[in-house]
Each structure stands twice: as structure tokens, then as C-alpha cells.
N, C-alpha and C positions, 0 to 999 in steps of 0.2 A: 790225153789229161786224164786227170785225174779227179775224181770230189772228193774237195777238203771233208767230208764231212767222214766219210771211209779214212781213217786210223789205220787201217790194216794195210793201206797202199805202201809198197816198198817207194814207192818215190817220193813221200814224204821224208825229210829225216825225223831224229830218233828225237829232240827236244818240239819239234813239232808234232810229232805223235803225241808224247808224253801232255804236250798242254791240253790238248782236244782231248786224250782220254779225262784229266783233268775237269776241264770242264765238263765233256758230255756227265762225269761223276756226281759233278754242282749241283746241275741241271737235276738229275736224276734223284741226290737227294733231297734238294729242294723240291721236290715234286709228292716225296715219300716220307721222308723226314722223319721215321722211324714211328707211325704213326700208324695203329693200327687199323686194317683194314673197313673195319664195321667200328667207329667210335662214339661215346655220344654227346648228347646235346649239354652244351653249357651255358644252364643258363644267367643272363648280365641282369645288369641292375636297369636295366631299362631307362637311364637317364644320359648314357650319348646318340648326338645324334651322327648321319654319316653325311657327307656330300658329293656323290660318285660323280665324275662326267667321264662319260662315254660315248661313242660314235655307234649307229646303226648301217646297214648294209649299203647305204648311199652313202656313206660318207657324212653326214650330216651330225652335228655336237647333240651332246643332250647331259640335263641332268634329274636330278631323281625327279622332278617336276611330270618328264616325261608319264609316269607311271598313275599319272591324277590321282596321288593317295591313296593307292590300292595297299593291304598290306603285302610283301614283298617274302618271296622265297629266295636268293638272293646266292648262285651258287659262280665260286670263282674256278676258273676252268683254263685251262692252254691245249694247244694241238699238240705239243712236246708230251702234255703229262698221260700218261698209259692207265693208270688212272681213273681220270678226269676221264678217260675214251672208255673205259669202262664204263662209268655210270650214266653220260650223258644220253643215251636211248632209252632206259627208266627215266631222268630225269623228264625225258619228252613226253611219254607218257603220264606222267603224275600232272603236266600242263595237263595236260588231253582230259582227264578224269576228274569230271564236274562232281566227285566230290570234295577237291578241296577245297569248297566256296567261294569265298572272295580271293583268296591268295591267291595271287599274280606270281608267277615264276619265273626266275629270271637266268638266264645263263652267261653270266660276264664273262668275256675272255679276256686274258692277259695279254695277248699275244703280240710281240711290241714290230713283229711282221706287219702291219694291217688287217681286214676282213681274208683277204686271199685266203688265209688257212685256215682260217673259221668255217668260211662256206664252203670249204675244203674237204673237211670233218664233217658237215652240216650234209653235204651231196654224198657225202661216201656213207654216214650211218644216218641217213632219210631221214635226219630230221626235220619235222613238221610243224610241230607246234612251239616252238621254240624262234624267237628273234633271232637273228645274227647280230651280236653286239661285241663292241672290244674297247678297251683302256688301254689306248697306244699307247700314253704316258707312262701307262702300271703307277697312276695317284693309289691307286685305290690297295696296294698293295703297301703303302708309306700312311695313308688316311686310315684302313682298316687294322694293317697291322698283321696281312695277310701273313701265315708262319708256313705258309706249305700249301701244298694243291693237291688233289680239290678241297676247297676251303667253302663253305655253305655257311650263310645268316639268316635270320629270322629279323626281318624288319617293321614295325607297325607302319600302320599309315602315312606316320607323318616321321621317317625315316628312324626313328630311335630302334637302337638292336637289342632285339629280346634274348636272341638265344643266337652260340655259335657252336658248328662243330667241323672238324677237322677230320679228313682223309677220306676217304671211298663209302657213299653209300647205297643200298641196293634199296633206292625207291619203289623198285615193287614189290618189294616183302610187307606183307601183312602188316606186322609188330612197329614198322617205320612207316607204316600210313597211321597206323592207331597214337603211335610217339606223336606223329605231324598234327595230326587231330587233336588231343589231347592239349600239345601246347597254343594251340590257335583256339581253342576253347577258354582255357586259362590266361589268356592276351587278350580274349574278346574279340578275336579277328575277323569276326562274320564265318 
């Protein structure tokens, strides 16, 4: 028996190998989408509100009310996205850092396979300060217009989009944390 993901297996005919290569390439291009590893924040008008829906680890559905009106840093990621997996531990450390003030750090997975791959990543990466959340229907991609992964949004307490950022972020970097604090001050996020 062969693993269908291993398209180098000789038991798979040529057309099927080609299709699997194209699909793998498409997933990789969505993930990196020609975005530099460390891109900058794009400040928005602050008038657009979002209404995300997602599930927690026990499968209960939630919406933005789940965060009780806190300002949010929402990071969209997936278990198959290499840059996402690189930045997730640093995002977890940021969630634990008291200098973030009232800002709540949210890692929202876009894994269509449910919570299992999310919990597996959290276990392997020893993520302790972020709550496993997943948007199974991937409504976020359409509602927010997530262009690639990872994608991060800074939201006001009323879910207005204040700033967005494409690409991997070094959340441990001093300059990145200073930029985040400056954005929090600019938008009076507490």
C-alpha cells in the first residue's frame, strides 16, 4: 500500500503524480505567495468590522463575542504551512508576555481537517499560551480576504480591522514588539 501524499511512489501513474505535484505546489504558493519573510503592517481605515466563526478544542462553535470585547491580534495559520509553524512558538511566547497589555493573542487555524492537526501541532510545538481554535468552513478566507498564510490582523475591541500583515513575523524580535506596542498606543488599545 502506498501513501497518496508520497507522489514519488512508482505505483502511482504519471497523471496522478502530476496532479498531486500541482496540488502541493498550489498549497505552498498560497502559504508563501511571494510575500517576504518579514513584511510590514498595513494600517487600514478602521471602519471595517469582521464577524469570524470558529470552533474551540471541544467542538463548540463561537463567534467574536467569545473574546469579550478585548482588542485582538489574530493570526491565521494552518498545520500544512511551514512559515506558520515557524512563527507559532514565538506567537505563543507573545501571548504569555504581560507587556502586550490588554491585547489578546489569537491563533486561528484554517485547517479543513478539523481540530486533530491543530492539536497535534500544539502538542509537538509545546504551545501552552494559545487556545486551539479552528475555522473549519474557512469562512475567514472569504470574509477577511486572507491572501496567504500566515496572515495577521490587529483588531479593536469592537472587531474593527486596524492593521493587517502578510507573511511570517518574528514575534520575539525587539523591533517587532516595539512596532506592536506603537500600534497599540496609536489605536489606544490599552
